[in-house]
TORFIDREN-75783 format. One record per residue (C-alpha): residue in one letter; x, y, z. Coordinates in pm, whole numbers, padded with zeros to 5 digits, always signed. Example, Ala and Ser with C-alpha at 12.3 -4.5 7.8 and 13.67 -1.06 7.14 Angstrom:
TORFIDREN-75783
a+01230-00450+00780;s+01367-00106+00714;
//
This chain:
TORFIDREN-75783
m-00498+00835+06019;e-00610+00491+05906;y-00966+00437+05782;w-00926+00075+05676;c-01200-00165+05768;t-01215-00543+05757;v-01483-00538+05486;t-01258-00385+05220;r-00963-00619+05283;p-01128-00928+05121;f-01219-00712+04820;v-00855-00608+04781;t-00745-00971+04818;i-00975-01065+04531;l-00834-00787+04315;l-00477-00888+04393;f-00492-01263+04358;c-00802-01368+04163;e-00739-01207+03822;v-01077-01035+03808;s-01179-00980+03445;e-01438-00709+03518;p-01327-00518+03830;k-01576-00236+03768;d-01865-00480+03757;l-01744-00635+04082;w-01728-00288+04239;d-02071-00183+04111;r-02233-00496+04254;h-02068-00486+04596;w-01976-00127+04687;k-02272-00097+04926;d-02152-00401+05121;l-01797-00266+05123;s-01909+00067+05270;d-02171-00063+05512;d-02008+00079+05826;i-01855+00397+05684;l-02136+00629+05795;f-02126+00484+06148;r-01748+00524+06173;q-01761+00882+06043;r-02027+00973+06298;q-01806+00832+06571;r-01488+00999+06444;l-01638+01344+06393;g-01874+01337+06690;i-02180+01426+06480;p-02456+01174+06569;n-02694+01294+06297;l-02428+01314+06026;s-02547+01222+05677;l-02322+01148+05381;t-02418+01140+05016;e-02390+00817+04821;e-02100+00972+04633;q-01914+01050+04957;i-01967+00698+05092;q-01839+00541+04770;n-01542+00775+04780;y-01452+00664+05133;a-01467+00299+05032;r-01242+00361+04731;f-01002+00556+04953;e-00971+00261+05191;i-00918+00020+04901;e-00654+00248+04748;q-00467+00271+05081;i-00450-00108+05114;l-00348-00152+04751;n-00069+00102+04793;k+00084-00118+05064;e+00106-00390+04799;n+00259-00147+04548;r-00060-00143+04347;t-00326+00119+04277;l-00685+00136+04156;t-00560+00260+03819;d-00437-00098+03767;y-00798-00214+03769;h-00990-00075+03477;g-01316+00102+03554;i-01285+00166+03930;p-01219+00540+03968;l-00962+00678+04206;p-01096+00848+04520;d-01165+01220+04484;a-00920+01403+04711;a-01140+01715+04730;l-01441+01508+04830;m-01233+01332+05095;q-01129+01668+05236;d-01492+01785+05252;a-01603+01463+05419;g-01340+01513+05690;n-01430+01877+05750;r-01643+01878+06065;l-01748+02241+06026;l-01861+02181+05669;l-02050+01864+05754;e-02233+02036+06040;e-02377+02281+05790;l-02476+02002+05550;t-02658+01775+05795;y-02992+01954+05780;a-03279+01729+05668;t-03356+01864+05322;e-03702+01708+05305;s-03830+01877+05620;m-03647+02196+05522;t-03830+02195+05189;q-04165+02182+05367;d-04058+02447+05618;s-03943+02667+05333;a-04278+02641+05156;d-04469+02721+05476;l-04244+03014+05568;e-04248+03159+05218;q-04626+03150+05216;g-04633+03349+05541;l-04417+03637+05417;n-04589+03973+05385;a-04544+04189+05074;e-04238+04378+05202;q-04070+04065+05337;k-04134+03883+05008;q-03973+04165+04811;v-03660+04152+05027;y-03662+03771+05025;d-03675+03756+04644;s-03402+04020+04605;i-03163+03837+04838;l-03222+03498+04677;e-03172+03647+04332;a-02838+03789+04442;v-02735+03451+04587;y-02835+03248+04282;d-02667+03494+04045;n-02350+03510+04261;r-02366+03890+04266;g-02198+03929+04603;q-02428+04206+04721;i-02470+04341+05074;f-02817+04406+05213;f-02919+04585+05529;v-03265+04498+05663;y-03361+04787+05889;g-03619+04722+06158;s-03669+04720+06532;g-03767+04416+06737;g-04094+04254+06635;t-04092+04368+06272;g-04033+04019+06132;k-03657+04006+06067;t-03614+03670+06239;y-03899+03525+06033;l-03727+03650+05717;w-03396+03491+05828;r-03572+03160+05888;a-03734+03172+05544;l-03400+03239+05374;m-03220+02972+05575;s-03482+02705+05504;k-03494+02784+05133;l-03120+02765+05076;r-03050+02479+05315;s-03324+02271+05154;q-03117+02298+04835;n-02797+02184+05015;n-02653+02535+05015;i-02455+02660+05314;v-02590+02957+05510;l-02384+03095+05798;v-02598+03276+06055;v-02456+03496+06328;a-02602+03748+06569;s-02415+04009+06769;s-02621+03917+07075;g-02592+03565+07212;i-02963+03562+07292;a-03050+03658+06934;a-02819+03382+06806;l-03016+03122+07003;l-03329+03211+06805;l-03166+03100+06479;v-03098+02738+06381;g-02721+02702+06368;g-02678+03056+06500;r-02347+03166+06651;t-02194+03492+06763;p-01973+03651+06492;h-01660+03635+06709;s-01717+03263+06762;r-01793+03180+06399;f-01538+03401+06225;k-01265+03421+06492;i-01279+03799+06502;p-01012+03934+06740;i-01120+04112+07057;d-00874+04399+07013;l-00960+04558+06679;n-00800+04830+06472;n-00801+04958+06114;d-00581+04671+05992;s-00728+04376+06184;c-00798+04040+06020;c-00980+03734+06148;n-00772+03444+06279;i-00856+03209+05991;e-00572+03028+05816;q-00572+02956+05445;g-00660+02592+05382;s-00822+02543+05723;d-01162+02380+05769;l-01317+02717+05848;a-01167+02874+05536;e-01315+02595+05325;l-01651+02639+05497;i-01650+03009+05411;r-01545+02935+05054;q-01848+02713+05003;t-02091+02945+05183;k-02370+03091+04970;l-02510+03345+05217;i-02404+03508+05544;i-02674+03652+05771;w-02560+03886+06050;d-02838+03993+06287;e-02811+04285+06532;a-02528+04422+06317;p-02534+04783+06451;m-02411+04656+06790;v-02067+04564+06651;h-01773+04794+06583;r-01717+04864+06215;h-01363+04730+06246;a-01511+04380+06294;f-01688+04396+05958;e-01377+04538+05792;a-01165+04258+05942;l-01407+03997+05806;d-01409+04169+05467;r-01027+04152+05444;t-01024+03789+05557;i-01286+03664+05311;r-01118+03849+05025;d-00792+03678+05119;i-00958+03334+05132;m-01147+03370+04805;q-00864+03516+04596;l-00695+03173+04593;y-00987+03044+04387;d-01083+03365+04206;p-00807+03629+04173;s-01070+03899+04113;a-01219+03832+04459;k-00954+04053+04623;d-01128+04352+04462;k-01482+04243+04560;i-01650+04339+04885;f-01649+04033+05114;g-01479+03839+04834;g-01801+03827+04632;k-02013+03668+04907;t-02371+03782+04958;l-02412+03929+05306;v-02735+04027+05480;l-02716+04257+05782;g-03007+04331+06009;g-03082+04554+06305;d-03190+04897+06427;f-02952+05191+06472;r-03192+05335+06730;q-03107+05048+06965;t-02764+04963+07110;l-02466+05097+06917;p-02110+04962+06955;v-01960+04996+07300;v-01644+05210+07292;q-01443+05210+07611;n-01425+05563+07754;g-01576+05686+07427;g-01808+05980+07390;r-02092+06032+07146;e-01858+06111+06857;e-01643+05798+06908;i-01948+05574+06939;v-02109+05706+06621;d-01776+05674+06437;a-01760+05304+06541;s-02090+05230+06366;i-02083+05021+06048;s-02258+05310+05870;k-01931+05502+05908;s-01723+05237+05732;t-01580+05391+05416;t-01503+05051+05265;i-01835+04877+05333;w-02133+05104+05381;h-02144+05256+05030;n-02191+04900+04897;v-02493+04830+05114;l-02842+04806+04967;s-03086+04927+05233;t-03426+04759+05267;p-03726+04862+05477;
//
């Protein structure tokens, strides 16, 4: 795919034919002009009208375009002292639509929302809120279960956590087992949609997420996963996600294969007195056995909160 724009071509021509003595100074003075239309073109290409890119990402795109044109002339940016090569990892992130969607939240408004929501937490909510954030910031990879029926303030707690972390440019993935519940959360999805959990589940199931895919990279960079109405879903779904995240994370941290959910912090919420997993032709025993509380690999790692 070609990203070249007409603005960078004259810059390359100058580098090639004008014997520039200070190429870095030329770059520093004119990079904003060279990258003037990059944000617009990325919004068009990715289909994200409110996409925002950092200054570093925009500069990186401009250097990538310059490097591509120079390569056609058998030259490279390393031939011009001071102008760094484009960062391949940053380019990959900037082309990852799923990742960018989770990084387009307005941090300024999120910061204000976070302050307002935090102030409105009651004593119990604040205790849970602080414990979860501490686990996230310390990269402990803990699992929390927030137990409570409808109207007890779980959604408010989710919003407070989401605003706090997103205001700091951290990625929070929010899912809810019920589509209606997912609509109440900004960026909410159903778990099967977000994590590609198979419909037919068994003891060895894994999610349909390929190593190196955009979704795998999104999960790798995620700081917190919130799963509302968790008791509604078969325990095999959680076990499938656990196996998948361990598999994704072990490429970057070999010890992750031995950590629950690959070392990610996960917050579950719901009420076991409400709807339990639906088991086709199942009786009481089969339905109870399908509950996440019966998972031998997950439930003993869960920290229960009121």
